[in-house]
C-alpha positions as CSV (number, residue, x, y, z in Angstrom):
1,M,0.0,0.0,0.0
2,S,1.3,3.5,-0.8
3,H,1.1,6.2,1.8
4,P,-0.4,9.6,1.1
5,C,1.8,12.6,0.9
6,H,1.7,15.2,3.7
7,T,4.4,17.6,2.4
8,H,1.8,20.3,2.1
9,L,1.7,20.4,5.9
10,L,5.4,21.2,6.2
11,P,4.8,25.0,6.3
12,N,2.4,24.4,9.2
13,L,5.0,22.2,11.0
14,R,7.7,24.7,10.5
15,R,5.5,27.5,11.8
16,I,4.9,25.3,14.9
17,E,8.6,24.8,15.3
18,G,9.1,28.5,15.2
19,Q,6.4,29.0,17.8
20,M,8.1,26.5,20.0
21,R,11.4,28.3,19.8
22,G,9.5,31.5,20.7
23,I,8.1,29.8,23.8
24,A,11.6,28.7,24.8
25,K,12.8,32.3,24.4
26,M,9.9,33.6,26.5
27,V,10.8,31.1,29.2
28,E,14.5,32.1,29.1
29,E,13.5,35.8,29.3
30,E,11.2,35.0,32.2
31,Q,8.1,36.5,30.6
32,Y,4.7,36.6,32.1
33,C,3.2,33.2,32.7
34,I,-0.1,33.9,31.0
35,D,1.7,35.1,27.9
36,I,3.7,31.8,27.8
37,L,0.5,29.8,28.4
38,N,-1.3,31.6,25.6
39,Q,1.6,30.7,23.2
40,I,1.5,27.1,24.4
41,K,-2.2,26.9,23.7
42,A,-1.6,28.3,20.2
43,V,0.9,25.6,19.5
44,R,-1.4,22.9,20.8
45,N,-4.2,24.1,18.6
46,S,-1.9,24.3,15.6
47,L,-0.7,20.7,16.3
48,A,-4.3,19.5,16.7
49,N,-5.1,21.1,13.3
50,V,-2.2,19.3,11.6
51,E,-3.2,16.1,13.4
52,G,-6.8,16.4,12.2
53,K,-5.7,16.9,8.6
54,I,-3.4,13.8,8.7
55,L,-6.1,11.8,10.4
56,Q,-8.6,12.9,7.7
57,T,-6.3,11.9,4.9
58,H,-5.6,8.6,6.6
59,L,-9.3,7.8,6.9
60,K,-10.0,8.9,3.3
61,A,-7.1,7.1,1.8
62,C,-5.6,4.3,3.9
63,V,-8.7,3.1,5.6
64,R,-10.7,3.4,2.4
65,D,-8.1,1.2,0.7
66,S,-8.4,-1.4,3.5
67,L,-12.1,-1.7,2.8
68,E,-11.2,-3.4,-0.4
69,A,-9.2,-6.0,1.5
70,T,-11.5,-6.9,4.4
71,E,-8.8,-8.6,6.4
72,D,-6.9,-5.3,6.7
73,F,-10.0,-3.3,7.7
74,D,-10.2,-4.5,11.3
75,A,-6.4,-3.8,11.7
76,K,-6.8,-0.3,10.4
77,V,-9.7,0.5,12.6
78,E,-7.8,-0.8,15.7
79,E,-4.8,1.4,14.5
80,V,-7.0,4.5,14.5
81,I,-8.6,3.7,17.9
82,K,-5.1,3.3,19.4
83,V,-4.0,6.7,18.1
84,L,-7.2,8.4,19.4
85,K,-6.8,6.9,22.9
86,R,-3.4,8.4,23.4
């Protein structure tokens, strides 16, 4: 099975990486806690957005492909359930 491409999400991930560096700098500079927490919340939301897009692609591509091979379907469903429980 081929895996879908997620390279279109790289700009989002690089932005998140920059946000994380910004948070580290805020901590080093001992900035106000609420400001740091606001930035952490922004990063968490950005990550959740990327996660949702990857999950959507997985469901539309990988899981759909497994419907054609019924023996793989249960494994794919279990795989998604494991990820969502984390």
